[in-house]
C-alpha positions as CSV (number, residue, x, y, z in Angstrom):
1,M,-66.0,-11.5,29.2
2,K,-66.9,-8.0,30.4
3,T,-66.4,-5.1,28.0
4,T,-64.3,-2.4,29.3
5,Q,-65.0,1.2,28.3
6,R,-62.3,3.7,27.9
7,R,-63.4,7.3,27.2
8,Q,-60.9,10.1,26.5
9,S,-60.1,12.5,29.4
10,T,-57.2,14.5,30.5
11,T,-56.1,12.1,33.1
12,A,-57.5,8.7,32.0
13,M,-56.6,8.0,28.5
14,A,-55.3,9.1,25.2
15,I,-55.5,8.2,21.7
16,S,-54.7,9.7,18.4
17,R,-54.7,8.6,15.0
18,T,-52.1,9.1,12.3
19,R,-52.9,9.2,8.6
20,S,-53.0,5.7,7.0
21,A,-49.8,6.4,5.2
22,S,-47.8,6.8,8.4
23,K,-45.9,4.0,10.0
24,W,-45.4,3.0,13.7
25,H,-41.8,3.7,13.4
26,I,-40.2,7.1,12.9
27,V,-40.2,8.3,9.3
28,L,-36.7,8.3,7.8
29,A,-36.6,10.6,4.9
30,G,-34.6,13.7,3.9
31,S,-34.7,16.5,1.2
32,V,-33.2,19.1,-0.9
33,L,-34.8,22.4,-2.1
34,A,-38.5,21.8,-2.4
35,F,-41.1,22.9,-4.9
36,G,-42.2,26.4,-4.1
37,A,-39.6,26.8,-1.4
38,A,-38.3,30.2,-0.4
39,T,-34.6,30.8,0.1
40,M,-33.0,33.5,2.1
41,L,-29.4,34.4,3.1
42,R,-28.6,34.3,6.8
43,A,-26.2,37.2,7.3
44,E,-24.2,36.0,10.2
45,N,-22.8,32.9,8.4
46,H,-23.8,33.4,4.8
47,E,-25.7,30.2,4.5
48,N,-28.7,29.9,2.4
49,I,-31.8,29.1,4.5
50,T,-34.6,27.1,2.7
51,I,-38.1,27.8,3.9
52,S,-40.7,25.3,2.6
53,H,-43.9,23.5,3.2
54,G,-42.2,20.2,2.8
55,Y,-39.0,18.4,2.0
56,T,-37.6,16.0,-0.6
57,N,-34.2,14.7,-1.3
58,F,-34.8,14.2,-5.0
59,G,-36.4,16.6,-7.5
60,E,-39.5,18.5,-6.4
61,L,-42.4,17.8,-4.2
62,M,-45.5,16.6,-5.9
63,Y,-47.9,18.9,-4.0
64,P,-47.6,22.7,-3.8
65,A,-48.1,24.6,-0.6
66,D,-51.6,25.7,-1.7
67,M,-52.9,22.2,-2.4
68,E,-56.6,21.8,-1.8
69,H,-56.6,18.0,-1.3
70,L,-54.7,14.9,-2.2
71,N,-55.0,13.8,-5.9
72,Y,-56.4,10.4,-5.0
73,V,-59.1,11.2,-2.5
74,N,-62.8,12.0,-3.1
75,P,-63.0,15.4,-1.4
76,N,-66.8,15.0,-1.3
77,A,-66.7,11.6,0.4
78,P,-69.5,11.4,3.0
79,K,-68.7,10.9,6.6
80,G,-70.3,8.2,8.7
81,G,-70.8,4.5,9.2
82,E,-68.4,1.8,10.3
83,I,-65.8,-0.4,8.7
84,S,-64.8,-3.6,10.5
85,V,-61.8,-5.8,9.9
86,A,-60.2,-8.9,11.5
87,A,-57.2,-9.2,13.7
88,Q,-55.6,-12.5,14.7
89,G,-54.0,-13.5,18.0
90,T,-54.3,-11.5,21.2
91,F,-53.5,-8.1,22.6
92,D,-52.6,-6.9,26.1
93,T,-51.4,-3.3,25.5
94,F,-52.2,-0.2,23.6
95,N,-48.6,0.9,23.5
96,N,-46.9,-0.1,20.2
97,F,-43.8,1.8,21.0
98,T,-42.4,-1.1,23.3
99,R,-41.8,-4.8,22.6
100,E,-43.3,-5.5,26.0
101,G,-46.6,-7.4,25.4
102,A,-48.7,-7.8,22.3
103,A,-49.9,-4.4,20.9
104,A,-53.5,-3.9,20.1
105,A,-54.5,-3.7,16.4
106,G,-55.1,-0.3,15.1
107,T,-52.6,1.6,17.2
108,T,-51.1,2.9,13.9
109,L,-54.2,4.9,13.7
110,L,-53.5,6.8,16.8
111,Y,-50.5,9.2,16.4
112,E,-49.5,12.1,14.2
113,S,-46.1,13.5,13.6
114,I,-44.6,16.8,12.5
115,L,-44.1,15.7,8.8
116,T,-46.4,13.3,6.9
117,N,-46.2,11.4,3.6
118,T,-48.6,10.8,0.8
119,A,-49.5,7.6,-1.0
120,D,-48.4,8.9,-4.4
121,D,-45.1,10.7,-3.7
122,P,-42.4,8.2,-2.7
123,Y,-39.8,10.8,-1.8
124,G,-41.7,13.7,-0.3
125,S,-42.4,14.6,3.3
126,Y,-44.9,17.4,3.9
127,C,-45.5,19.8,6.9
128,Y,-48.5,18.5,8.8
129,L,-48.3,19.6,12.3
130,C,-46.2,22.5,11.0
131,T,-46.8,25.2,8.5
132,T,-43.3,25.5,7.2
133,L,-39.8,24.2,8.0
134,E,-36.4,26.0,7.7
135,Y,-33.0,24.5,7.2
136,P,-29.6,25.6,5.9
137,D,-27.6,24.2,3.1
138,S,-25.5,22.3,5.6
139,K,-28.5,20.7,7.1
140,D,-26.9,21.3,10.5
141,W,-30.4,22.1,11.9
142,V,-34.0,22.3,11.1
143,I,-36.7,24.6,12.5
144,F,-40.3,23.6,12.4
145,N,-42.9,26.4,12.6
146,L,-45.8,24.5,14.2
147,R,-49.4,25.0,13.5
148,E,-51.2,27.0,16.2
149,D,-54.6,25.3,15.7
150,V,-53.5,21.8,16.7
151,T,-55.1,20.4,19.9
152,F,-54.9,17.1,21.7
153,S,-58.1,15.1,21.8
154,D,-59.0,16.5,25.3
155,G,-58.9,20.0,23.9
156,S,-55.5,21.0,25.4
157,P,-53.2,22.9,23.1
158,F,-50.2,21.3,21.3
159,T,-47.0,23.4,21.5
160,A,-43.2,23.1,20.9
161,E,-42.8,22.0,24.4
162,D,-44.8,18.8,23.6
163,I,-42.4,18.0,20.7
164,A,-39.3,18.6,22.8
165,F,-40.8,16.4,25.5
166,A,-41.6,13.6,22.9
167,H,-38.1,13.6,21.5
168,N,-36.5,13.3,24.8
169,L,-39.0,10.6,25.8
170,I,-38.1,8.5,22.8
171,M,-34.4,8.9,23.4
172,E,-34.9,7.8,27.0
173,Q,-37.5,5.1,26.8
174,G,-37.9,4.3,23.0
175,L,-37.2,1.0,21.3
176,P,-33.4,0.2,21.9
177,E,-33.0,-0.8,18.2
178,Y,-34.2,2.7,17.1
179,V,-32.3,4.6,19.7
180,A,-29.1,2.7,18.8
181,V,-29.5,3.8,15.2
182,V,-30.6,7.4,15.3
183,G,-29.9,8.4,18.9
184,G,-26.6,10.1,17.9
185,Y,-28.2,12.1,15.1
186,I,-29.7,14.8,17.1
187,E,-27.5,16.7,19.4
188,G,-30.4,18.7,21.1
189,V,-33.7,20.3,20.7
190,E,-34.4,24.0,21.4
191,I,-37.7,25.5,22.0
192,L,-37.5,28.9,20.2
193,D,-41.1,30.0,20.9
194,T,-44.5,28.5,21.8
195,Y,-44.8,27.2,18.2
196,R,-41.3,27.2,17.0
197,I,-38.7,24.4,17.6
198,K,-35.2,23.7,16.4
199,F,-33.5,20.3,16.0
200,N,-29.7,20.5,16.0
201,F,-27.9,17.7,14.2
202,A,-24.6,15.9,15.0
203,E,-21.8,16.7,12.7
204,D,-21.4,13.1,11.5
205,A,-25.1,12.5,11.2
206,P,-26.1,11.5,7.6
207,R,-27.6,14.6,6.1
208,R,-30.1,12.8,3.9
209,D,-31.9,11.4,6.9
210,V,-31.7,14.1,9.6
211,I,-34.7,16.2,8.7
212,G,-36.9,13.1,8.3
213,V,-35.8,11.7,11.6
214,A,-36.7,15.0,13.3
215,G,-39.9,15.4,11.3
216,G,-41.1,11.9,12.4
217,T,-41.4,13.0,16.0
218,R,-44.8,12.1,17.4
219,A,-47.2,14.6,19.1
220,F,-47.2,13.4,22.7
221,S,-48.7,15.5,25.4
222,K,-46.1,16.4,28.1
223,A,-48.8,17.3,30.6
224,W,-50.6,14.0,30.2
225,F,-47.4,11.9,30.5
226,E,-46.4,13.8,33.7
227,E,-49.9,13.5,35.2
228,T,-50.3,9.9,34.5
229,G,-46.8,8.7,35.0
230,A,-47.1,6.6,31.8
231,R,-43.9,5.3,30.3
232,L,-43.0,4.6,26.6
233,D,-41.3,1.3,27.5
234,E,-44.0,-0.2,29.5
235,S,-47.2,-2.1,28.6
236,T,-50.4,-0.2,29.2
237,D,-54.1,-0.6,28.7
238,V,-54.5,3.2,28.4
239,P,-53.5,4.7,25.0
240,F,-51.4,7.9,25.1
241,L,-53.1,11.2,24.6
242,G,-52.8,12.4,21.0
243,T,-54.0,14.8,18.4
244,A,-55.6,12.6,15.6
245,A,-58.9,11.8,14.1
246,Y,-59.8,8.8,16.2
247,V,-60.0,7.9,19.9
248,L,-60.7,4.7,21.7
249,G,-64.4,4.0,22.1
250,S,-64.3,0.6,23.8
251,Y,-62.5,-2.7,23.9
252,D,-63.0,-6.2,25.0
253,T,-59.6,-7.7,25.6
254,N,-58.6,-10.3,23.0
255,R,-62.1,-9.9,21.3
256,Q,-62.8,-6.5,20.0
257,I,-61.5,-2.9,19.7
258,I,-63.6,0.1,18.5
259,Y,-62.1,3.4,17.6
260,E,-64.4,6.4,17.2
261,R,-63.8,9.6,15.2
262,D,-63.4,12.6,17.3
263,P,-66.0,15.2,16.4
264,D,-63.8,18.0,17.5
265,W,-60.6,16.7,15.7
266,W,-58.5,19.8,14.9
267,G,-57.4,18.4,11.5
268,A,-60.7,17.8,9.8
269,A,-60.2,20.7,7.4
270,H,-56.5,20.2,6.8
271,P,-55.8,19.8,3.1
272,M,-54.0,16.5,3.8
273,N,-57.2,15.2,5.4
274,I,-59.9,16.3,3.0
275,G,-61.6,13.1,1.9
276,Q,-60.0,11.0,4.6
277,A,-61.0,9.7,8.1
278,N,-64.4,9.1,6.6
279,F,-65.7,6.4,9.0
280,D,-67.4,7.2,12.3
281,T,-66.0,4.0,13.8
282,I,-63.3,1.5,12.9
283,R,-63.9,-1.8,14.5
284,Y,-61.3,-4.7,15.0
285,E,-62.7,-8.2,15.6
286,Y,-60.1,-10.7,17.1
287,F,-60.0,-14.4,16.2
288,S,-57.7,-17.2,17.3
289,D,-57.0,-18.4,13.8
290,S,-57.7,-17.7,10.1
291,S,-60.4,-20.3,9.7
292,A,-62.5,-18.7,12.5
293,S,-61.9,-15.3,11.0
294,F,-63.0,-16.4,7.5
295,E,-66.2,-18.1,8.9
296,A,-67.0,-14.9,10.8
297,F,-66.6,-12.8,7.7
298,K,-69.0,-15.1,5.8
299,A,-71.5,-14.6,8.5
300,G,-71.2,-10.8,8.3
301,E,-69.5,-10.4,11.7
302,Y,-67.1,-7.9,10.1
303,T,-67.3,-6.2,6.7
304,F,-63.9,-5.9,5.0
305,R,-61.2,-8.5,4.4
306,N,-57.8,-8.2,2.7
307,E,-57.4,-11.8,1.8
308,N,-53.8,-13.3,2.3
309,S,-54.7,-16.9,1.7
310,S,-54.4,-18.1,-1.9
311,L,-56.4,-21.2,-1.1
312,L,-59.3,-19.2,0.2
313,W,-59.1,-16.7,-2.6
314,A,-59.1,-19.4,-5.2
315,T,-61.7,-21.7,-3.6
316,G,-63.4,-20.0,-0.7
317,Y,-65.4,-17.2,-2.2
318,D,-68.5,-19.0,-3.2
319,F,-70.6,-18.6,-0.1
320,P,-74.2,-17.4,-0.1
321,A,-73.4,-13.7,0.6
322,I,-71.4,-13.7,-2.7
323,E,-74.2,-15.4,-4.5
324,D,-76.7,-12.8,-3.2
325,G,-74.5,-9.9,-4.3
326,W,-73.9,-8.8,-0.7
327,V,-70.1,-9.3,-0.8
328,K,-67.9,-7.9,-3.5
329,T,-64.4,-9.3,-4.5
330,E,-61.8,-7.2,-6.2
331,E,-58.2,-7.3,-7.1
332,L,-56.8,-3.7,-6.7
333,P,-53.3,-2.8,-8.0
334,D,-50.5,-2.6,-5.4
335,G,-47.6,-0.4,-6.5
336,T,-45.5,-0.8,-3.4
337,I,-42.2,-2.7,-3.4
338,G,-42.8,-6.4,-3.3
339,S,-42.7,-7.6,0.3
340,A,-39.5,-9.5,1.2
341,Q,-41.4,-12.3,2.8
342,A,-39.4,-15.3,3.8
343,F,-38.5,-18.0,6.2
344,I,-35.4,-16.8,8.0
345,F,-32.7,-18.5,10.0
346,N,-31.7,-17.5,13.5
347,L,-28.0,-16.9,12.8
348,R,-27.3,-16.9,16.5
349,E,-27.5,-20.6,16.3
350,E,-24.0,-22.1,15.5
351,R,-25.2,-24.7,13.0
352,F,-26.9,-21.9,10.8
353,Q,-23.7,-19.9,10.7
354,D,-22.4,-22.2,8.0
355,P,-23.7,-20.9,4.7
356,R,-23.6,-24.4,3.2
357,V,-26.1,-25.5,5.8
358,R,-28.4,-22.6,5.1
359,Q,-28.2,-23.1,1.3
360,A,-28.9,-26.9,1.7
361,I,-32.1,-26.1,3.7
362,S,-33.1,-23.5,1.3
363,L,-32.8,-25.9,-1.6
364,M,-35.5,-28.1,-0.1
365,F,-38.3,-25.5,-0.3
366,N,-40.1,-26.2,-3.6
367,F,-41.9,-22.9,-4.4
368,E,-42.9,-24.1,-7.9
369,W,-44.8,-27.2,-6.5
370,S,-46.3,-25.0,-3.7
371,N,-47.5,-22.4,-6.1
372,D,-49.1,-24.9,-8.5
373,T,-50.5,-27.2,-5.8
374,L,-51.2,-25.0,-2.8
375,F,-51.4,-21.4,-4.1
376,Y,-53.3,-22.0,-7.4
377,G,-50.6,-20.2,-9.4
378,L,-51.5,-16.9,-7.8
379,Y,-48.0,-15.8,-6.6
380,D,-44.6,-14.9,-7.9
381,R,-41.4,-15.8,-6.1
382,V,-39.6,-13.2,-4.1
383,E,-36.1,-12.7,-5.4
384,S,-35.0,-9.3,-3.9
385,F,-35.4,-7.2,-0.8
386,W,-36.6,-4.4,-3.1
387,Q,-38.8,-6.7,-5.4
388,N,-40.0,-5.1,-8.7
389,S,-38.3,-1.7,-8.1
390,D,-35.3,0.2,-9.4
391,L,-33.4,-0.7,-6.2
392,Q,-33.5,-4.5,-7.1
393,A,-30.1,-6.0,-8.1
394,R,-30.3,-7.8,-11.5
395,G,-27.8,-9.8,-13.4
396,I,-24.1,-9.1,-13.0
397,P,-23.0,-5.9,-11.1
398,S,-22.7,-2.7,-13.1
399,V,-19.5,-0.8,-13.2
400,A,-20.9,1.6,-10.6
401,E,-21.9,-1.2,-8.3
402,N,-18.4,-2.8,-8.5
403,A,-16.9,0.5,-7.6
404,I,-18.8,0.2,-4.3
405,L,-18.1,-3.6,-3.8
406,Q,-14.4,-3.7,-4.8
407,P,-13.2,-2.0,-1.5
408,L,-15.1,-4.6,0.5
409,V,-13.5,-7.4,-1.5
410,D,-10.1,-5.8,-1.1
411,D,-10.6,-5.7,2.7
412,G,-11.5,-9.4,2.8
413,L,-15.1,-8.8,3.7
414,L,-16.6,-10.2,0.5
415,D,-15.6,-13.0,-1.8
416,A,-14.3,-11.7,-5.2
417,S,-17.0,-13.7,-7.0
418,I,-19.6,-11.0,-6.0
419,L,-18.0,-8.8,-8.7
420,S,-18.7,-11.0,-11.6
421,Q,-21.6,-13.3,-10.6
422,E,-25.2,-12.7,-11.2
423,A,-27.3,-11.7,-8.3
424,S,-28.4,-14.6,-6.3
425,L,-31.7,-16.1,-7.2
426,P,-33.9,-18.8,-5.4
427,P,-33.4,-22.3,-6.8
428,I,-35.9,-23.5,-9.4
429,S,-37.6,-26.8,-8.5
430,D,-39.6,-29.4,-10.3
431,P,-43.3,-28.5,-9.8
432,R,-44.5,-32.1,-10.2
433,R,-43.5,-33.4,-6.8
434,P,-42.8,-31.8,-3.3
435,T,-39.2,-32.8,-3.2
436,D,-37.0,-31.9,-6.2
437,R,-34.5,-34.7,-6.6
438,A,-31.8,-32.6,-8.3
439,N,-31.9,-30.1,-5.4
440,L,-31.9,-32.9,-2.9
441,R,-28.7,-34.3,-4.4
442,L,-27.1,-30.8,-4.3
443,A,-28.2,-30.2,-0.8
444,S,-26.9,-33.6,0.2
445,S,-23.5,-32.6,-1.2
446,L,-23.5,-29.3,0.6
447,L,-24.2,-31.0,4.0
448,D,-21.6,-33.7,3.4
449,E,-19.1,-31.0,2.6
450,A,-20.1,-29.1,5.8
451,G,-19.5,-32.2,7.8
452,W,-23.1,-33.2,8.5
453,I,-23.1,-36.9,7.6
454,A,-26.1,-39.2,7.4
455,G,-26.0,-42.1,9.8
456,D,-27.6,-45.5,9.5
457,D,-30.9,-44.0,10.5
458,G,-30.7,-41.5,7.6
459,M,-30.4,-38.5,9.9
460,R,-27.4,-36.2,9.7
461,R,-25.0,-35.6,12.6
462,K,-21.8,-33.7,13.2
463,D,-19.7,-34.3,16.3
464,G,-22.6,-36.2,17.7
465,E,-25.1,-33.4,17.3
466,L,-28.3,-34.1,15.3
467,L,-29.0,-31.5,12.6
468,S,-32.3,-30.2,13.6
469,V,-34.7,-27.4,12.3
470,E,-37.8,-26.3,14.1
471,F,-40.2,-24.0,12.2
472,L,-41.9,-21.8,14.9
473,Q,-45.3,-20.7,13.9
474,A,-48.3,-19.0,15.5
475,S,-50.9,-19.4,12.8
476,P,-52.3,-22.7,11.5
477,A,-52.6,-21.1,8.0
478,F,-49.0,-22.0,7.2
479,D,-49.2,-25.7,8.3
480,R,-50.1,-26.9,4.8
481,I,-47.0,-25.0,3.4
482,V,-44.5,-25.9,6.1
483,N,-45.4,-29.6,6.4
484,P,-44.3,-30.6,2.8
485,Y,-41.1,-28.5,3.4
486,V,-40.5,-30.5,6.7
487,E,-41.0,-33.8,4.9
488,S,-38.5,-32.8,2.2
489,L,-35.9,-31.8,4.8
490,R,-36.4,-35.1,6.6
491,R,-35.7,-36.9,3.3
492,L,-32.4,-34.9,3.3
493,G,-31.6,-36.2,6.8
494,V,-32.6,-33.1,8.7
495,D,-34.6,-33.5,11.9
496,A,-37.2,-30.9,10.8
497,S,-40.4,-30.2,12.7
498,L,-43.3,-27.7,12.9
499,N,-44.0,-26.3,16.3
500,R,-47.2,-24.1,16.4
501,V,-47.5,-22.1,19.6
502,D,-50.0,-19.5,20.9
503,F,-49.4,-15.9,19.9
504,A,-48.2,-14.8,23.3
505,Q,-45.6,-17.6,23.5
506,Y,-44.5,-16.8,19.9
507,I,-43.9,-13.2,20.7
508,E,-42.0,-14.2,23.9
509,R,-39.7,-16.5,21.9
510,L,-38.8,-13.7,19.5
511,Q,-37.5,-11.5,22.3
512,A,-34.1,-11.7,24.0
513,P,-32.9,-14.3,24.6
514,V,-34.1,-15.2,21.1
515,D,-35.3,-18.8,20.9
516,F,-36.2,-20.1,17.5
517,D,-34.6,-21.9,14.5
518,M,-36.7,-20.6,11.5
519,I,-39.7,-18.3,11.4
520,N,-41.7,-16.3,8.9
521,H,-40.6,-12.7,8.5
522,T,-41.5,-9.9,6.2
523,M,-38.7,-7.3,5.7
524,T,-40.6,-4.5,4.2
525,Q,-38.4,-1.9,2.5
526,G,-39.2,1.6,1.0
527,F,-38.2,3.6,-2.0
528,E,-35.7,5.7,-0.2
529,P,-33.7,3.4,2.2
530,G,-31.6,5.2,4.8
531,S,-30.8,4.8,8.5
532,G,-33.7,2.4,9.0
533,L,-31.6,-0.2,7.3
534,F,-29.6,-0.6,10.4
535,Q,-32.7,-1.7,12.3
536,W,-33.3,-4.4,9.6
537,F,-29.8,-5.5,8.8
538,G,-27.3,-3.7,11.1
539,S,-24.8,-5.4,13.4
540,K,-25.7,-2.9,16.2
541,T,-29.2,-4.2,16.3
542,A,-28.5,-8.0,16.0
543,A,-28.7,-8.9,19.7
544,D,-32.3,-7.8,20.3
545,S,-34.4,-6.4,17.6
546,S,-38.0,-6.6,16.2
547,R,-36.7,-6.3,12.7
548,N,-33.2,-7.9,12.5
549,L,-34.7,-11.0,13.9
550,M,-32.2,-13.2,12.1
551,G,-29.4,-11.6,14.1
552,L,-27.4,-10.6,11.1
553,E,-23.9,-9.2,11.9
554,N,-21.9,-8.4,8.8
555,E,-19.3,-5.7,8.4
556,A,-19.7,-5.5,4.7
557,V,-23.5,-5.0,5.1
558,D,-22.9,-2.2,7.7
559,R,-20.5,-0.4,5.3
560,L,-22.9,-0.7,2.5
561,I,-25.7,0.8,4.6
562,D,-23.2,3.7,5.3
563,V,-22.8,4.2,1.5
564,I,-26.6,4.2,1.1
565,I,-27.1,6.8,3.8
566,A,-24.3,9.0,2.3
567,S,-25.9,8.9,-1.2
568,E,-26.7,12.3,-2.4
569,T,-28.4,11.7,-5.8
570,L,-31.2,9.2,-6.6
571,E,-28.8,7.4,-9.1
572,D,-26.2,7.0,-6.3
573,L,-29.0,5.7,-3.9
574,Q,-30.2,3.1,-6.5
575,T,-26.7,1.9,-7.3
576,A,-25.8,1.5,-3.6
577,S,-29.1,-0.2,-2.8
578,R,-28.6,-2.7,-5.6
579,A,-25.1,-3.5,-4.2
580,L,-26.6,-4.1,-0.8
581,D,-29.4,-6.2,-2.2
582,R,-26.8,-8.3,-4.0
583,V,-24.9,-8.8,-0.8
584,L,-27.8,-9.6,1.4
585,R,-29.1,-12.2,-1.1
586,A,-25.6,-13.8,-1.2
587,E,-25.7,-14.1,2.6
588,A,-28.6,-16.7,2.2
589,F,-30.1,-16.0,5.7
590,W,-33.5,-16.2,4.1
591,V,-35.6,-18.7,2.2
592,P,-37.6,-16.4,0.0
593,Q,-41.3,-17.0,-0.2
594,W,-43.8,-15.3,-2.5
595,Y,-45.7,-12.0,-3.3
596,K,-48.3,-10.6,-5.7
597,S,-48.7,-7.1,-7.0
598,V,-52.4,-6.8,-6.2
599,H,-54.6,-6.4,-3.1
600,S,-57.1,-9.2,-3.0
601,V,-60.0,-7.8,-1.1
602,A,-63.5,-8.8,-0.3
603,Y,-66.1,-6.6,1.4
604,Y,-69.7,-6.2,2.0
605,D,-71.2,-3.9,-0.6
606,I,-71.6,-0.9,1.7
607,F,-68.3,0.9,0.8
608,D,-67.0,2.9,-2.1
609,H,-63.4,4.0,-3.0
610,P,-61.9,6.4,-5.5
611,E,-61.9,5.0,-9.0
612,E,-58.1,5.3,-9.3
613,L,-56.3,4.3,-6.2
614,P,-52.9,5.7,-5.4
615,P,-49.9,3.4,-6.0
616,F,-48.7,3.1,-2.5
617,A,-51.8,2.5,-0.2
618,L,-55.0,0.6,-0.3
619,G,-56.5,3.2,2.0
620,N,-59.5,1.2,3.1
621,L,-59.4,2.7,6.6
622,S,-58.7,6.1,5.4
623,F,-60.0,7.3,2.0
624,W,-62.8,4.7,1.4
625,W,-66.2,5.7,2.6
626,Y,-69.5,4.3,3.8
627,D,-72.5,4.3,1.5
628,A,-75.6,4.5,3.9
629,E,-78.1,3.6,1.2
630,K,-76.3,0.4,0.2
631,A,-75.9,-0.5,3.9
632,E,-79.7,0.0,4.5
633,K,-80.5,-2.1,1.5
634,L,-78.2,-5.0,2.7
635,E,-79.5,-4.8,6.2
636,A,-83.1,-5.0,5.0
637,E,-82.1,-8.1,3.0
638,G,-80.7,-9.8,6.0
639,A,-77.0,-9.5,5.2
640,F,-76.1,-8.8,8.8
């Protein structure tokens, strides 16, 4: 296959890189008076105006305005070299702002926004493309005073006009699920000066979210979009022009992508970037499946691997490069919220709308046997959407939780048992055999009660319809996990099957009209939940969403999200989040899987990282660095 080169130019392409802590979606955060912030009184309406270098809803910002660098980086980290990682599947677009096509790996490297986050301050948002922000006590608006030294990667200046254009572009062409949630928050954008822009917020917009929503606006070049005719809602093989550290060097469709550090990057000396963006190039190697990917790593075809297979981690790391000391393995602490990884049901299917059916199917997944037999005891069971955090519901509801839940019970939206029962936990199974007999009996009773009766052939039917469940998968890595689950379900009388399809077909079946029974899904949550919860769990996004894939429509959930958004104190936020966690878990639209609180990484011994990593990021593409002497030694020994 011919390799296609794409070099940055004003008319041809565009790429930017956002700091590793940034996400593809818009940051949803808010704030109160920040550390070191100045306050002035606006005479015309007697409102206090806060001027600050950042924003936090709770307490004080961790970093002062005159910070020299982040606490967790090596400010003297050398620049140079390459880090290479694996990607699985295919790609046919460099636009990750649309669900059209399969987005190329690494696109999260390419864009910067007005505000940014750090990997050690869970509640703070900091001026990045701005020097300061201003907002009144009412939070009816925010003004960003933009930096005057920011340029796009083609050298053209970045101004307030680009931010206004980007906001309007997102509202017009952005992901419908995002626009549906926050489209009504911002009434309008005003360009006050070349480097000064004002966002005006709707009266009923949640005040804890509004500044974060505005601050998450990406730096898109108005001139580039107008010149190229590119659209945010269409697939493209040309990345958008941006402002960040990396640009696209080359790509070979479905095989390889190489990003190159821009030597003229405006942000190299920014305090947020000192000790970051250390690699000259970041290379992604594509593989059709996990087995091919692992074999390629062993052969030195790429250099860094974040291992997600317990089988390989327990049994696979004994190859020659390990024995020769070329490859290091480490377990590094991960302080993020445990990922809510699960099998999820497609609630659009009528047979899965009965909670008894969902509970019966859930009972047949034997985590304990899987962990002992398949995972080598390396995992813990997911129990919560905010696993291992202060937002996780535990035990019976507190008085404060019940004060939130009681009105929903009174309105008939929740069963009264939610007020006194312990938070729902996954069933415990016998680890000695794949099918737990006690859970099989309980599941049988639930299906009998729901009207799904076993016939002479042992299979369950209701009104002539066979109870079937298809597990849709794109990766063979899950076969060994799903197949025992399928067999247990068949013992229950469920016509269960595993259907593994190619990546492109998998993506197509997740889009409207949604066509699956059960899939794997990871519902990653943050420490400060807000409006983004509607994208994950809100009724307004149920029809077509990249996050609410289960199609959850629940008025009680919607109202609890409103309570979370309206929370003004951290205590209130935690209480409301626990109440939502409790209700989501009781809905049983998921079969919780597993997590672990460490990063299991293997890499060729040509990299170094800070001795103490921050709690919320591994940072291998950002604040790790390349050791040229080690690399020269390994190359001389034949490691590559």
